[in-house]
mmCIF file as Biopython writes it, N, C-alpha, C and O atoms, coordinates in Angstrom:
data_model
#
loop_
_atom_site.group_PDB
_atom_site.id
_atom_site.type_symbol
_atom_site.label_atom_id
_atom_site.label_alt_id
_atom_site.label_comp_id
_atom_site.label_asym_id
_atom_site.label_entity_id
_atom_site.label_seq_id
_atom_site.pdbx_PDB_ins_code
_atom_site.Cartn_x
_atom_site.Cartn_y
_atom_site.Cartn_z
_atom_site.occupancy
_atom_site.B_iso_or_equiv
_atom_site.auth_seq_id
_atom_site.auth_asym_id
_atom_site.pdbx_PDB_model_num
ATOM 1   N N  . MET A ? 1  ? 0.969  -1.395 0.015   1.0 0.0 1  A 1 
ATOM 2   C CA . MET A ? 1  ? -0.231 -0.400 -0.053  1.0 0.0 1  A 1 
ATOM 3   C C  . MET A ? 1  ? 1.138  1.446  0.213   1.0 0.0 1  A 1 
ATOM 4   O O  . MET A ? 1  ? 1.504  2.145  -0.732  1.0 0.0 1  A 1 
ATOM 5   N N  . LYS A ? 2  ? 1.381  1.595  1.143   1.0 0.0 2  A 1 
ATOM 6   C CA . LYS A ? 2  ? 2.637  2.560  0.946   1.0 0.0 2  A 1 
ATOM 7   C C  . LYS A ? 2  ? 3.232  2.549  -0.385  1.0 0.0 2  A 1 
ATOM 8   O O  . LYS A ? 2  ? 3.266  3.683  -0.862  1.0 0.0 2  A 1 
ATOM 9   N N  . ASN A ? 3  ? 3.856  1.373  -1.371  1.0 0.0 3  A 1 
ATOM 10  C CA . ASN A ? 3  ? 4.577  1.923  -2.405  1.0 0.0 3  A 1 
ATOM 11  C C  . ASN A ? 3  ? 3.825  2.702  -3.856  1.0 0.0 3  A 1 
ATOM 12  O O  . ASN A ? 3  ? 4.197  3.521  -4.697  1.0 0.0 3  A 1 
ATOM 13  N N  . LEU A ? 4  ? 2.297  1.743  -3.515  1.0 0.0 4  A 1 
ATOM 14  C CA . LEU A ? 4  ? 1.582  2.662  -4.048  1.0 0.0 4  A 1 
ATOM 15  C C  . LEU A ? 4  ? 1.062  3.778  -3.698  1.0 0.0 4  A 1 
ATOM 16  O O  . LEU A ? 4  ? 0.448  4.404  -4.563  1.0 0.0 4  A 1 
ATOM 17  N N  . ARG A ? 5  ? 1.161  4.290  -2.433  1.0 0.0 5  A 1 
ATOM 18  C CA . ARG A ? 5  ? 0.902  6.001  -2.701  1.0 0.0 5  A 1 
ATOM 19  C C  . ARG A ? 5  ? 2.530  6.661  -2.931  1.0 0.0 5  A 1 
ATOM 20  O O  . ARG A ? 5  ? 2.694  7.762  -3.456  1.0 0.0 5  A 1 
ATOM 21  N N  . ILE A ? 6  ? 3.512  5.921  -2.517  1.0 0.0 6  A 1 
ATOM 22  C CA . ILE A ? 6  ? 5.162  6.525  -3.328  1.0 0.0 6  A 1 
ATOM 23  C C  . ILE A ? 6  ? 4.929  7.109  -4.775  1.0 0.0 6  A 1 
ATOM 24  O O  . ILE A ? 6  ? 5.073  8.233  -5.256  1.0 0.0 6  A 1 
ATOM 25  N N  . PHE A ? 7  ? 4.448  5.709  -5.352  1.0 0.0 7  A 1 
ATOM 26  C CA . PHE A ? 7  ? 4.163  5.857  -7.003  1.0 0.0 7  A 1 
ATOM 27  C C  . PHE A ? 7  ? 3.366  6.530  -7.746  1.0 0.0 7  A 1 
ATOM 28  O O  . PHE A ? 7  ? 3.476  7.014  -8.872  1.0 0.0 7  A 1 
ATOM 29  N N  . GLN A ? 8  ? 2.256  6.493  -6.706  1.0 0.0 8  A 1 
ATOM 30  C CA . GLN A ? 8  ? 1.344  7.733  -7.258  1.0 0.0 8  A 1 
ATOM 31  C C  . GLN A ? 8  ? 1.548  9.396  -7.298  1.0 0.0 8  A 1 
ATOM 32  O O  . GLN A ? 8  ? 0.917  10.266 -7.898  1.0 0.0 8  A 1 
ATOM 33  N N  . MET A ? 9  ? 2.421  9.446  -6.619  1.0 0.0 9  A 1 
ATOM 34  C CA . MET A ? 9  ? 3.053  11.091 -5.935  1.0 0.0 9  A 1 
ATOM 35  C C  . MET A ? 9  ? 4.151  11.004 -6.423  1.0 0.0 9  A 1 
ATOM 36  O O  . MET A ? 9  ? 4.840  11.980 -6.126  1.0 0.0 9  A 1 
ATOM 37  N N  . CYS A ? 10 ? 4.979  9.813  -7.451  1.0 0.0 10 A 1 
ATOM 38  C CA . CYS A ? 10 ? 6.218  10.586 -8.584  1.0 0.0 10 A 1 
ATOM 39  C C  . CYS A ? 10 ? 5.832  10.676 -9.838  1.0 0.0 10 A 1 
ATOM 40  O O  . CYS A ? 10 ? 6.317  11.256 -10.809 1.0 0.0 10 A 1 
ATOM 41  N N  . ALA A ? 11 ? 4.393  9.675  -9.612  1.0 0.0 11 A 1 
ATOM 42  C CA . ALA A ? 11 ? 3.589  10.058 -11.055 1.0 0.0 11 A 1 
ATOM 43  C C  . ALA A ? 11 ? 2.589  11.027 -11.228 1.0 0.0 11 A 1 
ATOM 44  O O  . ALA A ? 11 ? 2.369  11.338 -12.399 1.0 0.0 11 A 1 
ATOM 45  N N  . ALA A ? 12 ? 1.842  11.655 -10.243 1.0 0.0 12 A 1 
ATOM 46  C CA . ALA A ? 12 ? 1.367  13.136 -10.928 1.0 0.0 12 A 1 
ATOM 47  C C  . ALA A ? 12 ? 2.948  14.103 -10.818 1.0 0.0 12 A 1 
ATOM 48  O O  . ALA A ? 12 ? 2.977  15.211 -11.353 1.0 0.0 12 A 1 
ATOM 49  N N  . ALA A ? 13 ? 3.931  13.676 -10.243 1.0 0.0 13 A 1 
ATOM 50  C CA . ALA A ? 13 ? 5.051  15.168 -10.238 1.0 0.0 13 A 1 
ATOM 51  C C  . ALA A ? 13 ? 5.643  15.246 -11.480 1.0 0.0 13 A 1 
ATOM 52  O O  . ALA A ? 13 ? 5.770  16.246 -12.186 1.0 0.0 13 A 1 
ATOM 53  N N  . LEU A ? 14 ? 6.108  13.751 -11.760 1.0 0.0 14 A 1 
ATOM 54  C CA . LEU A ? 14 ? 6.680  14.136 -13.458 1.0 0.0 14 A 1 
ATOM 55  C C  . LEU A ? 14 ? 5.380  14.278 -14.229 1.0 0.0 14 A 1 
ATOM 56  O O  . LEU A ? 14 ? 5.645  15.013 -15.181 1.0 0.0 14 A 1 
ATOM 57  N N  . LEU A ? 15 ? 4.210  13.956 -14.270 1.0 0.0 15 A 1 
ATOM 58  C CA . LEU A ? 15 ? 2.795  15.018 -14.744 1.0 0.0 15 A 1 
ATOM 59  C C  . LEU A ? 15 ? 3.066  15.999 -14.853 1.0 0.0 15 A 1 
ATOM 60  O O  . LEU A ? 15 ? 3.324  16.490 -15.952 1.0 0.0 15 A 1 
ATOM 61  N N  . CYS A ? 16 ? 3.101  16.597 -13.825 1.0 0.0 16 A 1 
ATOM 62  C CA . CYS A ? 16 ? 3.011  18.131 -13.744 1.0 0.0 16 A 1 
ATOM 63  C C  . CYS A ? 16 ? 3.884  18.826 -14.268 1.0 0.0 16 A 1 
ATOM 64  O O  . CYS A ? 16 ? 3.650  19.922 -14.777 1.0 0.0 16 A 1 
ATOM 65  N N  . SER A ? 17 ? 5.623  17.989 -14.185 1.0 0.0 17 A 1 
ATOM 66  C CA . SER A ? 17 ? 6.494  18.757 -14.461 1.0 0.0 17 A 1 
ATOM 67  C C  . SER A ? 17 ? 6.278  18.645 -16.340 1.0 0.0 17 A 1 
ATOM 68  O O  . SER A ? 17 ? 6.623  19.556 -17.092 1.0 0.0 17 A 1 
ATOM 69  N N  . ALA A ? 18 ? 5.829  17.717 -16.673 1.0 0.0 18 A 1 
ATOM 70  C CA . ALA A ? 18 ? 6.010  17.639 -18.274 1.0 0.0 18 A 1 
ATOM 71  C C  . ALA A ? 18 ? 4.907  18.186 -18.328 1.0 0.0 18 A 1 
ATOM 72  O O  . ALA A ? 18 ? 4.468  17.467 -19.225 1.0 0.0 18 A 1 
ATOM 73  N N  . LEU A ? 19 ? 4.041  18.904 -18.101 1.0 0.0 19 A 1 
ATOM 74  C CA . LEU A ? 19 ? 3.177  19.756 -18.524 1.0 0.0 19 A 1 
ATOM 75  C C  . LEU A ? 19 ? 3.166  21.141 -18.129 1.0 0.0 19 A 1 
ATOM 76  O O  . LEU A ? 19 ? 2.200  21.894 -18.250 1.0 0.0 19 A 1 
ATOM 77  N N  . SER A ? 20 ? 4.302  21.438 -17.646 1.0 0.0 20 A 1 
ATOM 78  C CA . SER A ? 20 ? 4.553  22.617 -17.169 1.0 0.0 20 A 1 
ATOM 79  C C  . SER A ? 20 ? 5.284  23.467 -17.960 1.0 0.0 20 A 1 
ATOM 80  O O  . SER A ? 20 ? 6.177  22.848 -18.539 1.0 0.0 20 A 1 
ATOM 81  N N  . LEU A ? 21 ? 5.256  24.878 -18.269 1.0 0.0 21 A 1 
ATOM 82  C CA . LEU A ? 21 ? 5.459  25.729 -19.769 1.0 0.0 21 A 1 
ATOM 83  C C  . LEU A ? 21 ? 6.835  26.344 -18.935 1.0 0.0 21 A 1 
ATOM 84  O O  . LEU A ? 21 ? 7.253  26.156 -17.793 1.0 0.0 21 A 1 
ATOM 85  N N  . PRO A ? 22 ? 7.312  27.151 -20.059 1.0 0.0 22 A 1 
ATOM 86  C CA . PRO A ? 22 ? 8.667  27.540 -19.396 1.0 0.0 22 A 1 
ATOM 87  C C  . PRO A ? 22 ? 8.196  29.019 -19.729 1.0 0.0 22 A 1 
ATOM 88  O O  . PRO A ? 22 ? 7.752  29.313 -20.838 1.0 0.0 22 A 1 
ATOM 89  N N  . LEU A ? 23 ? 8.344  30.066 -18.531 1.0 0.0 23 A 1 
ATOM 90  C CA . LEU A ? 23 ? 7.666  31.178 -17.932 1.0 0.0 23 A 1 
ATOM 91  C C  . LEU A ? 23 ? 8.665  32.625 -18.398 1.0 0.0 23 A 1 
ATOM 92  O O  . LEU A ? 23 ? 9.673  32.825 -17.720 1.0 0.0 23 A 1 
ATOM 93  N N  . ALA A ? 24 ? 8.488  33.156 -19.034 1.0 0.0 24 A 1 
ATOM 94  C CA . ALA A ? 24 ? 9.489  34.930 -19.533 1.0 0.0 24 A 1 
ATOM 95  C C  . ALA A ? 24 ? 8.188  35.798 -19.120 1.0 0.0 24 A 1 
ATOM 96  O O  . ALA A ? 24 ? 7.183  36.199 -19.707 1.0 0.0 24 A 1 
ATOM 97  N N  . ALA A ? 25 ? 8.824  35.903 -17.537 1.0 0.0 25 A 1 
ATOM 98  C CA . ALA A ? 25 ? 8.467  37.252 -17.406 1.0 0.0 25 A 1 
ATOM 99  C C  . ALA A ? 25 ? 9.183  37.878 -16.206 1.0 0.0 25 A 1 
ATOM 100 O O  . ALA A ? 25 ? 9.823  37.025 -15.590 1.0 0.0 25 A 1 
ATOM 101 N N  . GLN A ? 26 ? 9.271  39.127 -15.678 1.0 0.0 26 A 1 
ATOM 102 C CA . GLN A ? 26 ? 10.473 39.782 -14.432 1.0 0.0 26 A 1 
ATOM 103 C C  . GLN A ? 26 ? 9.634  40.234 -13.980 1.0 0.0 26 A 1 
ATOM 104 O O  . GLN A ? 26 ? 8.784  40.778 -14.684 1.0 0.0 26 A 1 
ATOM 105 N N  . THR A ? 27 ? 9.537  40.197 -12.737 1.0 0.0 27 A 1 
ATOM 106 C CA . THR A ? 27 ? 8.358  41.463 -11.731 1.0 0.0 27 A 1 
ATOM 107 C C  . THR A ? 27 ? 9.912  43.105 -11.356 1.0 0.0 27 A 1 
ATOM 108 O O  . THR A ? 27 ? 11.067 43.159 -10.934 1.0 0.0 27 A 1 
ATOM 109 N N  . GLU A ? 28 ? 9.162  43.789 -11.719 1.0 0.0 28 A 1 
ATOM 110 C CA . GLU A ? 28 ? 9.312  45.121 -11.103 1.0 0.0 28 A 1 
ATOM 111 C C  . GLU A ? 28 ? 9.034  45.825 -9.558  1.0 0.0 28 A 1 
ATOM 112 O O  . GLU A ? 28 ? 8.044  46.023 -8.853  1.0 0.0 28 A 1 
ATOM 113 N N  . VAL A ? 29 ? 10.433 46.069 -9.469  1.0 0.0 29 A 1 
ATOM 114 C CA . VAL A ? 29 ? 9.672  46.092 -7.832  1.0 0.0 29 A 1 
ATOM 115 C C  . VAL A ? 29 ? 10.204 47.600 -7.076  1.0 0.0 29 A 1 
ATOM 116 O O  . VAL A ? 29 ? 11.199 48.116 -7.584  1.0 0.0 29 A 1 
ATOM 117 N N  . MET A ? 30 ? 9.781  48.064 -6.290  1.0 0.0 30 A 1 
ATOM 118 C CA . MET A ? 30 ? 10.121 49.397 -6.638  1.0 0.0 30 A 1 
ATOM 119 C C  . MET A ? 30 ? 11.229 49.210 -4.298  1.0 0.0 30 A 1 
ATOM 120 O O  . MET A ? 30 ? 10.936 48.490 -3.344  1.0 0.0 30 A 1 
ATOM 121 N N  . ALA A ? 31 ? 11.968 49.910 -4.419  1.0 0.0 31 A 1 
ATOM 122 C CA . ALA A ? 31 ? 13.033 50.286 -3.438  1.0 0.0 31 A 1 
ATOM 123 C C  . ALA A ? 31 ? 12.653 49.825 -1.823  1.0 0.0 31 A 1 
ATOM 124 O O  . ALA A ? 31 ? 12.910 48.769 -1.243  1.0 0.0 31 A 1 
ATOM 125 N N  . TRP A ? 32 ? 12.438 50.192 -1.678  1.0 0.0 32 A 1 
ATOM 126 C CA . TRP A ? 32 ? 10.602 49.679 -0.214  1.0 0.0 32 A 1 
ATOM 127 C C  . TRP A ? 32 ? 9.785  47.972 -0.231  1.0 0.0 32 A 1 
ATOM 128 O O  . TRP A ? 32 ? 9.332  47.540 0.829   1.0 0.0 32 A 1 
ATOM 129 N N  . SER A ? 33 ? 9.677  47.087 -1.598  1.0 0.0 33 A 1 
ATOM 130 C CA . SER A ? 33 ? 10.253 45.940 -1.942  1.0 0.0 33 A 1 
ATOM 131 C C  . SER A ? 33 ? 8.231  45.826 -2.319  1.0 0.0 33 A 1 
ATOM 132 O O  . SER A ? 33 ? 7.451  44.875 -2.265  1.0 0.0 33 A 1 
ATOM 133 N N  . ASN A ? 34 ? 8.049  47.272 -2.673  1.0 0.0 34 A 1 
ATOM 134 C CA . ASN A ? 34 ? 7.169  46.805 -3.721  1.0 0.0 34 A 1 
ATOM 135 C C  . ASN A ? 34 ? 6.298  46.613 -4.982  1.0 0.0 34 A 1 
ATOM 136 O O  . ASN A ? 34 ? 6.032  47.648 -5.592  1.0 0.0 34 A 1 
ATOM 137 N N  . MET A ? 35 ? 5.936  45.745 -5.345  1.0 0.0 35 A 1 
ATOM 138 C CA . MET A ? 35 ? 6.301  45.249 -6.142  1.0 0.0 35 A 1 
ATOM 139 C C  . MET A ? 35 ? 4.967  46.303 -7.335  1.0 0.0 35 A 1 
ATOM 140 O O  . MET A ? 35 ? 3.814  46.323 -6.905  1.0 0.0 35 A 1 
ATOM 141 N N  . THR A ? 36 ? 5.150  46.803 -8.226  1.0 0.0 36 A 1 
ATOM 142 C CA . THR A ? 36 ? 4.594  47.809 -9.361  1.0 0.0 36 A 1 
ATOM 143 C C  . THR A ? 36 ? 4.104  46.989 -10.644 1.0 0.0 36 A 1 
ATOM 144 O O  . THR A ? 36 ? 3.481  47.712 -11.421 1.0 0.0 36 A 1 
ATOM 145 N N  . GLY A ? 37 ? 4.232  45.608 -11.078 1.0 0.0 37 A 1 
ATOM 146 C CA . GLY A ? 37 ? 3.704  44.762 -12.055 1.0 0.0 37 A 1 
ATOM 147 C C  . GLY A ? 37 ? 5.257  43.885 -12.970 1.0 0.0 37 A 1 
ATOM 148 O O  . GLY A ? 37 ? 6.481  43.791 -12.876 1.0 0.0 37 A 1 
ATOM 149 N N  . VAL A ? 38 ? 4.558  43.603 -13.484 1.0 0.0 38 A 1 
ATOM 150 C CA . VAL A ? 38 ? 5.218  42.386 -14.247 1.0 0.0 38 A 1 
ATOM 151 C C  . VAL A ? 38 ? 5.405  42.387 -15.899 1.0 0.0 38 A 1 
ATOM 152 O O  . VAL A ? 38 ? 4.549  42.552 -16.768 1.0 0.0 38 A 1 
ATOM 153 N N  . ARG A ? 39 ? 6.699  42.165 -16.008 1.0 0.0 39 A 1 
ATOM 154 C CA . ARG A ? 39 ? 7.528  42.585 -17.932 1.0 0.0 39 A 1 
ATOM 155 C C  . ARG A ? 39 ? 6.704  41.453 -18.469 1.0 0.0 39 A 1 
ATOM 156 O O  . ARG A ? 39 ? 6.879  40.533 -17.670 1.0 0.0 39 A 1 
ATOM 157 N N  . VAL A ? 40 ? 5.872  41.046 -19.445 1.0 0.0 40 A 1 
ATOM 158 C CA . VAL A ? 40 ? 6.114  40.515 -20.097 1.0 0.0 40 A 1 
ATOM 159 C C  . VAL A ? 40 ? 6.330  40.438 -21.810 1.0 0.0 40 A 1 
ATOM 160 O O  . VAL A ? 40 ? 5.250  40.288 -22.381 1.0 0.0 40 A 1 
ATOM 161 N N  . ASP A ? 41 ? 7.163  40.489 -22.462 1.0 0.0 41 A 1 
ATOM 162 C CA . ASP A ? 41 ? 7.852  40.640 -23.788 1.0 0.0 41 A 1 
ATOM 163 C C  . ASP A ? 41 ? 7.928  42.568 -23.647 1.0 0.0 41 A 1 
ATOM 164 O O  . ASP A ? 41 ? 7.450  43.390 -24.428 1.0 0.0 41 A 1 
ATOM 165 N N  . GLY A ? 42 ? 8.529  42.752 -22.656 1.0 0.0 42 A 1 
ATOM 166 C CA . GLY A ? 42 ? 9.054  44.083 -22.535 1.0 0.0 42 A 1 
ATOM 167 C C  . GLY A ? 42 ? 8.066  44.983 -22.000 1.0 0.0 42 A 1 
ATOM 168 O O  . GLY A ? 42 ? 8.502  46.049 -21.565 1.0 0.0 42 A 1 
ATOM 169 N N  . GLU A ? 43 ? 6.369  44.700 -21.917 1.0 0.0 43 A 1 
ATOM 170 C CA . GLU A ? 43 ? 5.486  45.031 -21.630 1.0 0.0 43 A 1 
ATOM 171 C C  . GLU A ? 43 ? 5.344  45.295 -19.956 1.0 0.0 43 A 1 
ATOM 172 O O  . GLU A ? 43 ? 5.097  44.270 -19.321 1.0 0.0 43 A 1 
ATOM 173 N N  . LEU A ? 44 ? 5.444  46.277 -19.336 1.0 0.0 44 A 1 
ATOM 174 C CA . LEU A ? 44 ? 5.220  46.411 -18.063 1.0 0.0 44 A 1 
ATOM 175 C C  . LEU A ? 44 ? 3.177  45.718 -18.069 1.0 0.0 44 A 1 
ATOM 176 O O  . LEU A ? 44 ? 2.368  45.992 -18.955 1.0 0.0 44 A 1 
ATOM 177 N N  . ILE A ? 45 ? 2.919  44.933 -16.949 1.0 0.0 45 A 1 
ATOM 178 C CA . ILE A ? 45 ? 1.711  44.982 -16.676 1.0 0.0 45 A 1 
ATOM 179 C C  . ILE A ? 45 ? 1.601  44.881 -15.145 1.0 0.0 45 A 1 
ATOM 180 O O  . ILE A ? 45 ? 1.979  43.986 -14.390 1.0 0.0 45 A 1 
ATOM 181 N N  . ASP A ? 46 ? 0.964  46.073 -14.892 1.0 0.0 46 A 1 
ATOM 182 C CA . ASP A ? 46 ? 1.031  47.323 -13.629 1.0 0.0 46 A 1 
ATOM 183 C C  . ASP A ? 46 ? -0.028 46.228 -12.587 1.0 0.0 46 A 1 
ATOM 184 O O  . ASP A ? 46 ? -1.193 45.890 -12.794 1.0 0.0 46 A 1 
ATOM 185 N N  . PHE A ? 47 ? 0.608  45.977 -11.792 1.0 0.0 47 A 1 
ATOM 186 C CA . PHE A ? 47 ? -0.489 46.000 -10.192 1.0 0.0 47 A 1 
ATOM 187 C C  . PHE A ? 47 ? -0.050 46.254 -9.091  1.0 0.0 47 A 1 
ATOM 188 O O  . PHE A ? 47 ? 1.088  45.789 -9.028  1.0 0.0 47 A 1 
ATOM 189 N N  . GLU A ? 48 ? -0.400 46.866 -7.944  1.0 0.0 48 A 1 
ATOM 190 C CA . GLU A ? 48 ? 0.426  46.701 -7.099  1.0 0.0 48 A 1 
ATOM 191 C C  . GLU A ? 48 ? 0.094  46.041 -5.868  1.0 0.0 48 A 1 
ATOM 192 O O  . GLU A ? 48 ? -0.978 45.448 -5.745  1.0 0.0 48 A 1 
ATOM 193 N N  . SER A ? 49 ? 0.909  46.102 -4.990  1.0 0.0 49 A 1 
ATOM 194 C CA . SER A ? 49 ? 1.245  45.332 -4.311  1.0 0.0 49 A 1 
ATOM 195 C C  . SER A ? 49 ? 1.341  46.413 -2.435  1.0 0.0 49 A 1 
ATOM 196 O O  . SER A ? 49 ? 1.808  47.537 -2.248  1.0 0.0 49 A 1 
ATOM 197 N N  . SER A ? 50 ? 0.577  45.273 -1.231  1.0 0.0 50 A 1 
ATOM 198 C CA . SER A ? 50 ? 2.058  46.036 0.241   1.0 0.0 50 A 1 
ATOM 199 C C  . SER A ? 50 ? 1.617  45.299 0.779   1.0 0.0 50 A 1 
ATOM 200 O O  . SER A ? 50 ? 0.980  44.289 0.477   1.0 0.0 50 A 1 
ATOM 201 N N  . LEU A ? 51 ? 2.032  45.903 1.992   1.0 0.0 51 A 1 
ATOM 202 C CA . LEU A ? 51 ? 2.355  44.666 3.230   1.0 0.0 51 A 1 
ATOM 203 C C  . LEU A ? 51 ? 1.755  45.546 4.441   1.0 0.0 51 A 1 
ATOM 204 O O  . LEU A ? 51 ? 2.455  46.416 4.960   1.0 0.0 51 A 1 
ATOM 205 N N  . CYS A ? 52 ? 0.600  45.324 4.822   1.0 0.0 52 A 1 
ATOM 206 C CA . CYS A ? 52 ? 0.495  45.392 6.396   1.0 0.0 52 A 1 
ATOM 207 C C  . CYS A ? 52 ? 0.860  44.411 7.476   1.0 0.0 52 A 1 
ATOM 208 O O  . CYS A ? 52 ? 1.116  43.208 7.415   1.0 0.0 52 A 1 
ATOM 209 N N  . VAL A ? 53 ? 0.801  45.523 8.803   1.0 0.0 53 A 1 
ATOM 210 C CA . VAL A ? 53 ? 1.470  43.971 10.353  1.0 0.0 53 A 1 
ATOM 211 C C  . VAL A ? 53 ? 1.231  44.832 11.289  1.0 0.0 53 A 1 
ATOM 212 O O  . VAL A ? 53 ? 1.858  45.838 11.620  1.0 0.0 53 A 1 
ATOM 213 N N  . GLY A ? 54 ? -0.035 44.217 11.826  1.0 0.0 54 A 1 
ATOM 214 C CA . GLY A ? 54 ? -0.370 44.858 12.906  1.0 0.0 54 A 1 
ATOM 215 C C  . GLY A ? 54 ? -0.259 43.783 14.791  1.0 0.0 54 A 1 
ATOM 216 O O  . GLY A ? 54 ? -0.025 42.601 15.042  1.0 0.0 54 A 1 
ATOM 217 N N  . ASN A ? 55 ? -0.457 44.557 15.354  1.0 0.0 55 A 1 
ATOM 218 C CA . ASN A ? 55 ? 0.130  44.081 16.629  1.0 0.0 55 A 1 
ATOM 219 C C  . ASN A ? 55 ? -1.908 43.720 17.397  1.0 0.0 55 A 1 
ATOM 220 O O  . ASN A ? 55 ? -2.704 44.268 16.634  1.0 0.0 55 A 1 
ATOM 221 N N  . LEU A ? 56 ? -2.660 42.975 18.621  1.0 0.0 56 A 1 
ATOM 222 C CA . LEU A ? 56 ? -3.173 43.071 19.025  1.0 0.0 56 A 1 
ATOM 223 C C  . LEU A ? 56 ? -4.435 44.754 19.588  1.0 0.0 56 A 1 
ATOM 224 O O  . LEU A ? 56 ? -5.614 45.089 19.469  1.0 0.0 56 A 1 
ATOM 225 N N  . LYS A ? 57 ? -3.123 45.299 20.199  1.0 0.0 57 A 1 
ATOM 226 C CA . LYS A ? 57 ? -3.421 46.752 20.075  1.0 0.0 57 A 1 
ATOM 227 C C  . LYS A ? 57 ? -4.092 47.506 19.324  1.0 0.0 57 A 1 
ATOM 228 O O  . LYS A ? 57 ? -4.926 48.408 19.407  1.0 0.0 57 A 1 
ATOM 229 N N  . GLY A ? 58 ? -3.370 46.756 18.347  1.0 0.0 58 A 1 
ATOM 230 C CA . GLY A ? 58 ? -4.387 47.269 16.991  1.0 0.0 58 A 1 
ATOM 231 C C  . GLY A ? 58 ? -3.416 48.645 16.422  1.0 0.0 58 A 1 
ATOM 232 O O  . GLY A ? 58 ? -3.991 49.593 15.888  1.0 0.0 58 A 1 
ATOM 233 N N  . ASP A ? 59 ? -2.124 48.640 16.572  1.0 0.0 59 A 1 
ATOM 234 C CA . ASP A ? 59 ? -0.914 49.664 15.884  1.0 0.0 59 A 1 
ATOM 235 C C  . ASP A ? 59 ? -1.155 48.761 14.416  1.0 0.0 59 A 1 
ATOM 236 O O  . ASP A ? 59 ? -1.642 47.637 14.296  1.0 0.0 59 A 1 
ATOM 237 N N  . MET A ? 60 ? -0.590 49.751 13.292  1.0 0.0 60 A 1 
ATOM 238 C CA . MET A ? 60 ? -0.658 49.084 11.954  1.0 0.0 60 A 1 
ATOM 239 C C  . MET A ? 60 ? 0.654  49.587 11.582  1.0 0.0 60 A 1 
ATOM 240 O O  . MET A ? 60 ? 1.128  50.572 12.148  1.0 0.0 60 A 1 
ATOM 241 N N  . GLU A ? 61 ? 1.327  48.898 10.562  1.0 0.0 61 A 1 
ATOM 242 C CA . GLU A ? 61 ? 2.414  49.495 10.089  1.0 0.0 61 A 1 
ATOM 243 C C  . GLU A ? 61 ? 2.383  49.373 8.789   1.0 0.0 61 A 1 
ATOM 244 O O  . GLU A ? 61 ? 1.348  48.706 8.793   1.0 0.0 61 A 1 
ATOM 245 N N  . ALA A ? 62 ? 2.775  49.495 7.110   1.0 0.0 62 A 1 
ATOM 246 C CA . ALA A ? 62 ? 2.236  49.641 6.316   1.0 0.0 62 A 1 
ATOM 247 C C  . ALA A ? 62 ? 2.787  50.266 5.434   1.0 0.0 62 A 1 
ATOM 248 O O  . ALA A ? 62 ? 2.793  51.493 5.335   1.0 0.0 62 A 1 
ATOM 249 N N  . THR A ? 63 ? 3.580  49.081 4.322   1.0 0.0 63 A 1 
ATOM 250 C CA . THR A ? 63 ? 4.132  49.737 3.014   1.0 0.0 63 A 1 
ATOM 251 C C  . THR A ? 63 ? 3.445  50.040 2.160   1.0 0.0 63 A 1 
ATOM 252 O O  . THR A ? 63 ? 2.226  49.957 2.310   1.0 0.0 63 A 1 
ATOM 253 N N  . GLY A ? 64 ? 3.941  50.443 1.106   1.0 0.0 64 A 1 
ATOM 254 C CA . GLY A ? 64 ? 3.030  51.069 0.107   1.0 0.0 64 A 1 
ATOM 255 C C  . GLY A ? 64 ? 2.452  52.514 0.225   1.0 0.0 64 A 1 
ATOM 256 O O  . GLY A ? 64 ? 2.190  53.278 1.154   1.0 0.0 64 A 1 
ATOM 257 N N  . LYS A ? 65 ? 2.352  52.553 -1.448  1.0 0.0 65 A 1 
ATOM 258 C CA . LYS A ? 65 ? 1.458  54.065 -1.522  1.0 0.0 65 A 1 
ATOM 259 C C  . LYS A ? 65 ? 0.358  54.731 0.095   1.0 0.0 65 A 1 
ATOM 260 O O  . LYS A ? 65 ? -0.032 54.087 1.069   1.0 0.0 65 A 1 
ATOM 261 N N  . GLU A ? 66 ? 0.214  55.838 -0.162  1.0 0.0 66 A 1 
ATOM 262 C CA . GLU A ? 66 ? -0.926 56.496 0.943   1.0 0.0 66 A 1 
ATOM 263 C C  . GLU A ? 66 ? -1.605 56.581 -0.342  1.0 0.0 66 A 1 
ATOM 264 O O  . GLU A ? 66 ? -1.060 56.537 -1.446  1.0 0.0 66 A 1 
ATOM 265 N N  . VAL A ? 67 ? -3.375 56.761 0.011   1.0 0.0 67 A 1 
ATOM 266 C CA . VAL A ? 67 ? -4.164 57.058 -1.070  1.0 0.0 67 A 1 
ATOM 267 C C  . VAL A ? 67 ? -5.119 57.610 0.059   1.0 0.0 67 A 1 
ATOM 268 O O  . VAL A ? 67 ? -6.203 58.112 -0.240  1.0 0.0 67 A 1 
#
């Protein structure tokens, strides 16, 4: 039974690796580590990201642009 499970996992991993396509994109990152977008074939596909951290007292620290 254990050998069958190992075989199934190996077969699934092999299938996933065979079907994966090579990626050709590069992220664009600001100095404070927020992602501004992804470049695909030289064209920027923009999006914004930020990180918010808080504690139980309600204090919040955030990265990113202020809106």
